C-alpha positions as CSV (number, residue, x, y, z in Angstrom):
1,X,130.7,-162.8,79.9
2,X,128.3,-163.8,77.2
3,X,127.2,-167.4,76.8
4,X,128.4,-168.9,73.6
5,X,126.4,-171.3,71.5
6,X,128.1,-174.3,70.0
7,X,126.7,-176.0,66.9
8,X,125.5,-179.5,67.5
9,X,123.9,-180.2,64.1
10,X,123.0,-179.1,60.7
11,X,119.8,-180.6,59.4
12,X,118.9,-180.8,55.7
13,X,115.5,-182.3,56.0
14,X,114.0,-179.6,53.7
15,X,114.9,-179.0,50.1
16,X,116.3,-175.5,49.8
17,X,117.0,-175.0,53.5
18,X,119.5,-175.9,56.1
19,X,118.6,-175.8,59.8
20,X,121.5,-175.2,62.3
21,X,121.0,-176.4,65.8
22,X,123.1,-174.8,68.6
23,X,123.2,-175.2,72.3
24,X,124.8,-173.4,75.3
25,X,125.9,-174.6,78.7
26,X,122.4,-174.1,80.2
27,X,121.0,-176.5,77.5
28,X,119.2,-173.6,75.8
29,X,118.8,-174.5,72.1
30,X,118.7,-172.2,69.1
31,X,117.5,-173.2,65.7
32,X,118.5,-170.9,62.8
33,X,118.0,-171.5,59.1
34,X,119.4,-170.7,55.7
35,X,116.4,-170.7,53.4
36,X,116.9,-170.3,49.6
37,X,120.2,-168.6,50.3
38,X,118.8,-166.1,52.8
39,X,120.8,-166.7,56.0
40,X,120.3,-166.3,59.8
41,X,116.5,-166.8,60.1
42,X,116.1,-167.3,63.9
43,X,113.4,-169.9,64.1
44,X,113.5,-170.9,67.8
45,X,115.5,-170.2,71.0
46,X,114.8,-171.7,74.4
47,X,114.2,-174.9,76.2
48,X,112.9,-177.6,73.9
49,X,109.7,-179.6,74.2
50,X,109.0,-183.0,72.5
51,X,107.5,-181.4,69.4
52,X,109.8,-178.4,69.0
53,X,111.8,-179.8,66.0
54,X,108.5,-180.7,64.2
55,X,107.4,-177.1,64.7
56,X,110.7,-175.7,63.5
57,X,110.5,-177.8,60.3
58,X,107.0,-176.6,59.7
59,X,108.0,-173.0,60.1
60,X,111.0,-173.3,57.8
61,X,108.8,-175.0,55.1
62,X,106.3,-172.1,55.5
63,X,109.0,-169.5,55.0
64,X,110.5,-171.4,52.1
65,X,107.1,-171.6,50.4
66,X,106.4,-167.9,50.9
67,X,109.8,-167.0,49.4
68,X,109.0,-169.3,46.4
69,X,105.7,-167.6,45.9
70,X,107.4,-164.1,45.9
71,X,105.7,-163.0,49.2
72,X,108.2,-160.3,50.3
73,X,106.3,-159.7,53.5
74,X,108.0,-162.7,55.1
75,X,111.2,-160.5,55.3
76,X,109.4,-158.0,57.5
77,X,107.8,-160.4,60.0
78,X,108.8,-162.1,63.2
79,X,109.2,-165.7,62.1
80,X,110.0,-167.4,65.4
81,X,108.2,-170.4,66.7
82,X,107.0,-170.4,70.3
83,X,107.0,-173.7,72.1
């Protein structure tokens, strides 16, 4: 049976983006984002470290800025953060 993730928070720390934080029963966290209307950017999945959320925010800002600068290569890259 697949493990299901439940949403524990929606963070709106960044203008133009919403970060959704989910967790499963094994305390594995997943951060996905909607950035400038583009949904389901998987930013991080795994066990968190103390600076994980700071790294997630930095990655979402980077993606947002690249979208704002019309850099379409961002849509073809792996944009996950490794902790």
